[in-house]
C-alpha positions, 0 to 999 in steps of 0.5 A: 799773873798768878803772883800780881796781888793774891801772894798769900797761901790763903788765896793760891792754896784755897781748896778749889784751885784747879790745873792740868797739864794738857798736850796736843798731838794734834796741833790743838786740834785736840787735847788731852790730859796728860796730869791732873795736878789739881793746882794751878800749872803757870810753865811748861817746858820742853826737855832737848835731851828727853822726847816726849818730857816736859817740864811743869810749875805747879803752885802750891805751898805744900805739893808745889815746885818743879815736876818732870814729867815723862811720856806726857803724849802717851797712855800712861804719863808720870809726873815727879816732884823735883826736891824743892830749892832751899828757901823757896815756899812752892811758887815757882814761875819759870823752869828750863831744861838745859842741853846738859840735863841741869834744870834752871829756875825761878821761884816767885814771890810768898807773901805773909800779913808781915810783907814778903818773905826771902823765898824767891830767886834763881836755882840750878840742879845739876843733871845728876842730882835730876836724874838721882831724884827721879830714880830714886826720889830722892829729897835732899833739897841742899842739892840745888845751887841758889844762884840769886843775887839779892835782888832777887830774894823776894820777887824774881819774875822770868829767867831768859836762857840766851841763845845765842851763847851755845854754851847755855852760861848767858842768862836774863833774869827779870825782877819785879818790884815788891812792897811793903814792910822789909822790901828789897829797895825798888831800884834793885828790880829790873833785868839782871844779866850773868855770863857765867852762870850766876857767879856773877851779875849786871843790872840793866841800867834802864831807871824805871820809877816803879814795877820792875821787869817782867820778862826779855827777849835777845834780838835774834839778828842782834845779840847785843840787843834786848827787849824788855817787858816790864810791870809799869812802863811798856816795852823797852 
């Protein structure tokens, strides 16, 4: 976990940090460096509406964020950073390109000596603003919609798009447990669900004693059931 303990800029942004986007077209027999970010790359996801495009989550206070990488299997790949969502600090965790061309992403924890900052959460960027950012380098951070429940402000982890909802309006968001001065109350950690793309939220009644949730998977044979991985209390 990139964000389990060393959450300060001094550790995460140290000069020795490295990270690349690797691509294989031979089922892993051979790997090519599609792009060298020189920063940790913690997530990649395909874009269903664009062939040969990946989203990459790159971690750095200054240059981190969600990148759109095109022509990743060609000899001339390119990676463009999307504008930073409001409140965030270059600490993305997961990102998904939806079927309508929009992007939904989580940004995770950042910590100073005074405790966690309110720079985490769930954000959505419309297809139009994604296209604008790629065409003219638009850096209008306000274009992102901040869909975060108050529980997500400090230590959000995965966002899962429910595959049983063809409209892609049902999302699950895992929230880890912050600590120290000014931390979000521990009872707000766990798994949250929205069926209307973040307009309203409901918390699963896990009653975890500590740690919060890390990720989740919708049961493919029964969409009403969900598998949840927790930090301290195993698989539910």
